[in-house]
C-alpha atoms as one frame of an Amber mdcrd trajectory, in Angstrom:
protein
  10.411 -35.609  24.985  12.005 -38.343  22.862  10.532 -37.000  19.562  12.592
 -33.862  20.049  15.675 -35.025  21.587  16.671 -37.531  19.035  20.204 -36.892
  18.680  22.042 -38.808  21.727  25.172 -37.285  21.119  23.861 -33.839  21.206
  22.098 -34.605  24.165  24.941 -35.751  26.009  26.401 -32.030  25.491  23.284
 -30.564  26.800  23.749 -29.030  30.312  20.198 -28.253  30.919  18.908 -31.486
  29.470  21.398 -33.601  31.634  20.552 -31.865  35.064  16.826 -32.929  34.114
  17.810 -36.511  33.327  19.684 -36.770  36.376  17.566 -34.931  38.985  17.100
 -36.974  42.057  13.352 -38.492  42.695  11.598 -36.612  45.299   8.171 -35.514
  46.556   6.901 -32.548  45.216   5.642 -30.077  47.440   6.356 -27.243  45.061
   4.966 -26.051  41.761   3.757 -26.906  39.194   0.525 -28.678  40.320   0.479
 -31.520  38.437   2.811 -33.108  40.883   3.972 -35.353  38.385   7.781 -36.336
  38.677   9.728 -35.348  35.595  11.518 -32.776  33.464   8.607 -29.941  34.317
   9.993 -28.744  37.333  10.581 -25.342  38.830  13.678 -23.583  40.438  15.257
 -26.100  42.875  18.515 -26.600  44.726  19.883 -28.368  41.867  18.060 -26.839
  38.758  19.745 -23.306  38.633  17.267 -20.258  37.917  17.022 -18.523  34.644
  16.595 -14.985  36.248  20.187 -15.177  37.913  21.829 -18.492  36.750  25.097
 -19.963  38.179  24.699 -23.556  37.319  23.648 -25.602  34.473  21.693 -22.614
  32.966  24.500 -20.382  33.104  26.726 -22.990  31.390  24.173 -23.679  28.719
  23.753 -19.710  27.737  27.711 -19.386  27.623  27.947 -22.180  25.268  24.924
 -20.625  22.987  26.600 -17.473  23.314  29.909 -18.781  21.702  28.175 -20.705
  19.026  26.231 -17.662  18.011  29.002 -15.563  18.019  27.262 -13.014  20.931
  29.058 -11.214  23.765  25.779 -12.580  25.765  22.878 -14.710  24.902  19.625
 -15.145  26.992  17.353 -18.079  26.754  13.884 -17.148  26.107  10.594 -19.322
  26.907   8.313 -16.708  25.790   9.150 -16.900  22.043  10.906 -14.293  19.883
   8.448 -11.647  20.906   9.780 -11.126  24.464  13.277 -10.997  22.593  11.942
  -7.987  20.324  10.489  -6.278  23.253  13.690  -6.638  25.376  15.743  -5.241
  22.374  13.569  -2.207  21.971  13.897  -1.682  25.704  17.613  -1.810  25.451
  17.730   0.443  22.552  15.635   3.005  24.553  17.951   2.826  27.581  20.962
   3.568  25.250  19.211   6.784  23.851  17.356   5.692  20.940  13.972   7.533
  20.438  13.195   6.634  16.661  13.368   3.282  15.039  13.459   2.810  11.099
  11.659  -0.337  10.092   9.789  -1.872   7.149   5.848  -1.722   7.191   5.649
  -5.612   7.189   7.849  -5.711  10.564   6.100  -8.333  12.967   3.196  -7.201
  15.060   5.646  -7.289  18.258   7.771  -4.551  16.887   4.728  -2.366  16.588
   3.374  -3.112  19.904   6.653  -2.574  21.535   7.164   0.611  20.167   3.678
   1.912  21.207   4.125   0.493  24.542   7.740   1.879  24.926   7.032   5.178
  23.345   9.442   4.762  20.621   8.730   6.496  17.349   8.411   4.366  14.311
   9.816   5.486  11.042   8.008   3.060   8.406   9.524   2.576   4.615   7.141
   0.970   2.404   7.499  -2.805   1.482   8.458  -3.287  -2.205   6.370  -6.112
  -3.698   7.283  -8.413  -6.331   5.037 -11.175  -7.609   2.988 -10.674  -4.662
   5.777 -11.526  -2.143   7.400  -8.692  -0.054  11.208  -7.742  -0.795  13.780
  -6.625   1.783  15.341  -3.291   1.031  18.936  -2.778  -0.060  20.969   0.219
   1.655  21.249   1.746  -1.692  17.356   1.999  -2.180  17.165   3.395   1.391
  19.370   5.921   0.635  18.115   6.708  -2.431  14.484   6.753  -1.882  14.093
   7.400   2.036  17.057   9.469   3.012  14.966  11.599   5.659  14.000   8.420
   7.226  17.475   7.164   7.562  19.117  10.538   8.844  15.954  10.715  11.210
  16.394   7.246  12.807  18.297   6.357  15.896  18.449   2.706  15.243  17.564
   0.526  12.154  15.522  -2.863  12.878  15.312  -5.276  10.083  13.542  -8.788
   9.634  16.234 -11.247   8.241  15.279 -13.683   7.278  11.841 -12.705   6.342
   8.826 -15.195   6.318   9.573 -15.861   2.604  13.335 -16.787   3.199  14.788
 -13.028   1.908  17.599 -12.107   3.475  18.261  -8.219   4.068  21.321  -6.328
   2.673  23.301  -6.797   5.966  26.688  -6.394   5.153  25.904  -2.889   3.519
  23.517  -2.339   6.425  26.183  -2.861   9.109  28.617  -0.592   7.254  25.906
   2.112   7.101  25.443   1.908  10.890  29.115   1.977  11.686  29.854   4.896
   9.813  26.262   6.773  11.304  26.872   5.293  14.784  23.158   3.835  14.608
  22.358   0.595  16.386  21.296  -2.226  13.977  18.548  -4.521  15.535  17.655
  -7.768  13.620  14.573  -9.871  14.116  15.888 -13.257  13.049  13.086 -14.974
  14.686  12.890 -17.152  11.298  16.667 -17.573  11.121  18.205 -19.498  14.217
  19.530 -22.152  11.719  21.502 -19.372   9.809  24.538 -19.572  12.438  25.821
 -22.492   9.847  26.060 -19.623   7.438  27.671 -16.649   8.882  27.484 -14.637
   5.882  23.884 -14.276   5.896  23.390 -14.484   9.874  22.080 -11.791  11.861
  24.536 -12.409  14.416  27.519 -11.824  12.440  26.275  -7.949  11.970  23.647
  -6.984  14.299  24.054  -5.116  17.620  21.414  -6.959  19.098  19.249  -9.859
  17.487  16.745 -12.536  18.469  16.915 -16.140  16.939  13.408 -17.918  17.238
  15.093 -21.332  17.331  11.601 -23.290  17.705  10.757 -22.009  14.129  13.742
 -23.420  12.175  15.585 -25.757  14.695  14.207 -28.832  16.851  13.265 -26.819
  20.033   9.868 -26.627  21.562   7.298 -23.917  20.549   8.208 -20.650  22.265
  11.986 -21.655  22.255  14.029 -18.564  21.629  17.254 -16.699  22.064  18.158
 -12.853  22.215  21.731 -11.846  22.186  24.056  -8.970  22.080  27.517  -8.298
  20.159  28.972  -5.853  22.698  29.133  -5.405  26.773  27.177  -2.310  26.629
  24.396  -3.643  24.459  24.483  -6.799  26.757  24.021  -4.750  30.012  21.141
  -2.889  28.619  19.513  -6.030  27.127  19.746  -8.022  30.451  17.437  -5.189
  31.842  15.161  -5.658  29.143  14.920  -9.491  29.450  14.429  -9.045  33.377
  11.194  -7.056  32.657   9.933  -8.853  29.726  11.037 -12.565  30.374   8.467
 -14.719  32.512   9.388 -15.286  35.985   8.049 -18.982  35.558  10.058 -20.227
  32.603   9.389 -23.816  31.418  12.388 -26.151  31.777  11.620 -28.721  29.024
  11.542 -25.363  26.625  15.144 -24.208  28.266  16.513 -27.543  27.394  15.141
 -27.623  23.903  16.442 -24.445  23.236  20.212 -25.568  24.329  19.764 -28.598
  22.290  18.471 -26.913  19.139  21.465 -24.620  19.124  23.781 -27.304  19.238
  21.729 -29.534  16.810  24.224 -30.254  13.981  23.863 -28.739  10.164  22.212
 -31.242   7.970  24.145 -30.632   4.604  22.564 -33.400   2.775  19.123 -32.147
   3.185  20.248 -28.689   2.432  21.503 -29.920  -1.171  18.601 -31.806  -1.827
  16.151 -28.818  -0.922  18.466 -26.427  -2.806  18.430 -28.586  -5.905  14.644
 -28.552  -5.917  14.599 -24.888  -5.358  15.757 -24.463  -8.919  12.149 -25.424
 -10.018  10.522 -22.499 -11.527   7.461 -22.845  -9.347   9.799 -22.319  -6.246
  10.399 -18.651  -5.345  14.073 -17.917  -5.570  15.417 -17.390  -1.766  18.361
 -17.177   0.233  17.182 -19.304   3.041  16.933 -23.081   2.312  14.344 -23.613
   5.014  11.412 -21.412   3.491  10.313 -23.352   0.560   7.797 -21.182  -1.100
   5.618 -22.778  -3.818   4.248 -20.504  -6.453   0.550 -21.365  -6.623  -1.528
 -18.381  -7.482  -5.172 -18.063  -7.259  -5.432 -21.854  -6.579  -3.244 -21.378
  -3.234  -6.352 -22.409  -0.790  -7.239 -25.025  -2.929  -3.987 -26.885  -3.066
  -3.557 -25.952   0.605  -6.411 -27.968   1.229  -5.732 -30.932  -1.031  -2.480
 -31.391   0.811  -3.992 -31.457   4.261  -6.247 -33.776   3.267  -3.097 -36.101
   2.609  -1.808 -35.045   5.947   0.605 -32.637   4.625   0.572 -29.045   6.570
   2.271 -25.896   5.170   3.353 -23.118   7.463   1.284 -20.576   5.772  -0.776
 -19.788   2.740  -1.257 -15.957   1.739  -3.522 -16.772  -1.153  -0.696 -16.890
  -3.518   2.127 -18.774  -2.084   2.281 -21.987   0.038   5.252 -21.627   2.277
   6.734 -25.025   3.707   9.334 -24.481   6.536  12.061 -27.108   6.995  14.474
 -27.584   9.428  17.925 -29.727  10.044  15.456 -32.177  11.550  13.418 -32.644
   8.726  13.560 -36.298   7.348  14.971 -36.786   3.846  11.926 -39.078   3.039
   9.291 -36.519   4.250  11.016 -34.035   2.073  10.781 -36.423  -0.949   7.311
 -36.901  -0.193   6.485 -33.242  -0.149   8.792 -32.517  -3.345   7.109 -35.321
  -5.374   3.502 -34.000  -4.411   4.250 -30.591  -5.238   5.802 -31.395  -8.759
   2.432 -33.252  -9.509   0.346 -30.151  -8.187   2.386 -27.847 -10.208   1.131
 -29.659 -13.553  -2.324 -29.815 -12.066  -2.634 -26.077 -11.205  -0.447 -24.116
 -13.585   0.199 -20.386 -13.193  -1.292 -18.033 -15.566   0.433 -15.056 -16.821
  -1.660 -12.286 -15.183  -0.682 -14.080 -11.576   3.050 -13.796 -12.434   2.764
  -9.908 -12.789   3.528  -7.460  -9.942   0.466  -6.262  -7.918  -0.418  -2.764
  -7.393   0.905  -0.990  -4.289  -1.408  -0.046  -1.483  -3.077   3.330  -1.033
  -2.446   5.008   1.918  -4.196   8.013   3.522  -3.288  10.244   6.639  -4.958
   8.855   9.565  -7.685  11.156  10.874  -8.700  12.348  14.312 -11.984  10.881
  14.692 -14.024   7.788  15.551 -13.891   4.365  14.265 -16.496   1.553  13.885
 -16.573  -2.123  13.118 -18.092  -3.147   9.670 -18.524  -6.439   8.032 -15.443
  -7.079   5.559 -17.770  -6.978   2.473 -18.938  -3.367   3.662 -15.201  -2.194
   4.408 -14.069  -2.046   0.782 -12.945   1.396  -0.095 -12.920   2.350   3.684
  -9.866   3.358   5.577  -8.465   0.675   7.924  -8.239   1.722  11.773  -6.137
  -1.309  12.855  -3.258  -3.326  12.020  -4.556  -6.492  10.288  -3.231  -9.521
   8.700  -2.729 -13.285   8.084  -1.823 -15.564  11.337   1.039 -16.661  10.333
   3.174 -14.912   9.195   1.627 -12.124  11.851   2.954  -9.150   9.723   0.186
  -6.530   8.926  -1.444  -7.302   5.523  -3.275  -3.971   6.199  -1.783  -0.986
   8.122  -3.331   1.623  10.142  -4.615   4.313   7.431  -4.440   2.011   4.512
  -7.377   1.638   1.847  -8.923  -1.694   2.345  -9.118  -3.223  -1.076 -11.279
  -6.303  -2.618  -7.962  -8.321  -2.831  -7.600  -7.994   0.847 -11.156  -8.664
   1.919 -11.193 -11.697   0.044  -7.860 -13.044   1.514  -9.359 -12.501   5.019
 -12.438 -14.323   4.040 -10.651 -17.221   2.803  -7.550 -17.437   5.556  -7.919
 -19.890   8.465  -6.488 -17.653  10.764  -6.099 -13.946  11.030  -5.278 -11.241
  13.442  -6.818  -7.556  13.948 -10.458  -8.637  12.984 -13.149  -9.243  15.094
 -16.362 -11.833  14.502 -15.997 -11.169  10.951 -15.835  -7.312  11.181 -12.979
  -4.943  10.715 -12.278  -1.537  12.205 -12.390   1.465  10.103 -11.938   5.250
  10.455 -15.772   6.980  10.201 -16.043   9.259   7.160 -12.456   8.394   5.577
 -13.713   6.400   2.610 -11.489   6.831  -0.454 -13.541   7.902  -3.171
């Protein structure tokens, strides 16, 4: 526990943690089955109940909502995915039938809409230097007016996995004008409540903060919030359905601790200064340090891993390092100095700095699918959403023509989703000539 709860001042202001620290010793004839006295407990007379909180958890959620600028916030111990599903359920209960979102939305958006019977209106993700970009409201209006008009709600990822922030102020203005709901998957932006001008909660009707990704919380710790009472009531129903009935008290305590953790202004300053390096991708979110490595990305990743330095993910072009306010300055200095030397050892070529070709897509066919070895699937049409894990966004959409470049990424990546035993599902008879 001490590896996460390092700040004693913050810890003293955390209601759930204080309850756990002060719990009375007792004999455990209740779950969990390990029977070890400690923080991993269940709902007891003194420990409150996440499903219907009236004590320390209720106080913690009230504090969190105040810090995030929400009407109501709900602690999640199931990760941001349960928050996304809860938002989608709430949106549907408020009359939403069609949701506009990007092709590179998180897989939970695709799964949630499929499970709830919501229609997804997808706009293509623009790519620059092989990095997906967030849309501007102006571009959406000019290029996809029919999609905008047909949507009842808009769902954006902000910040995205590369630290890009959506055009939030103009998107909010459009939603106000058209009376559409705005949902934001801010799974990678829980720390941005320190920067309200780019924080999801300053604009969205409902949003998710995946606090374990960028704040000092245990894995699966997250928060989903609503800006108004109407959305809060609908969101409560969604949370009741999708949130576990066996929440982890250590995770709950860490969520409260993480949201209350102070801003690390000195670290931010140092990171932003290094981000001026031409080999660092220019984004908006300081915690996403994206090193432009090019064709040697997987090689550099292995070099760093052999030295005990692990990035969040490698996409075959970029090595993305995730920082947080809890990152030690000495650790950042070590990373910065090592990257500088690796940039000299592995320079980028001119070709690697050019924009890549856009994906080719075909209409989905009514027919059977088959699983093919990766090398045999080039030119075929993907029958499933497939990608690298993380960031768990589709590298291939259903209906997208499979290219050599993407097959090569799948073969070189450590973790993927949508594949099975080195094979990929394709539509029979749909090969692109």
